[in-house]
C-alpha positions, 0 to 999 in steps of 0.5 A: 172161286175161293172156297166155293165150287160150281160143278155140272154132272152127268151120266148113265142112270138106271132103276127098277120101275114097278107098276102096280094097280090097286082096286080098293087097296087090294093089289090087282095088276103088277109089272116091273122093268129095269129102265136105263136112261141118263142124268144131268145136273148142276151143283154148288159146294162151299168150304165152311171150314177146312174140314166141313163143306156144305153143298146143294145140287139139282139133277134131272133123271130120265129113265125113258119109256118101257113097256111093262107087262101087267100080270095077275098071279103071273099071267099077262093081262095087258101092256102098259107104257111107263115113262120114268122121269123125275127131278132131285134136289140134294142138300148135304154137309160133308166132313173131311177127315 
């Protein structure tokens, strides 16, 4: 499309998800698990000059559901199901050397 590019992207996504419960600002329960899921998105990039491009892209990230063992001082108190899913918009300027 001339100096413009429309693209799609997808792949595997993972991240460490922390679950913390505070009471009156004091940490009480905490848990952490590594979630593995997927990501998919679409983007648009345009060449402003021969060396500068600008882009915008959207991505949906779904890290799935995991059980987090919530603990106090290392002792398990209860389990919590955590569903980690979010969206991202990225805007960027690139310079080609």
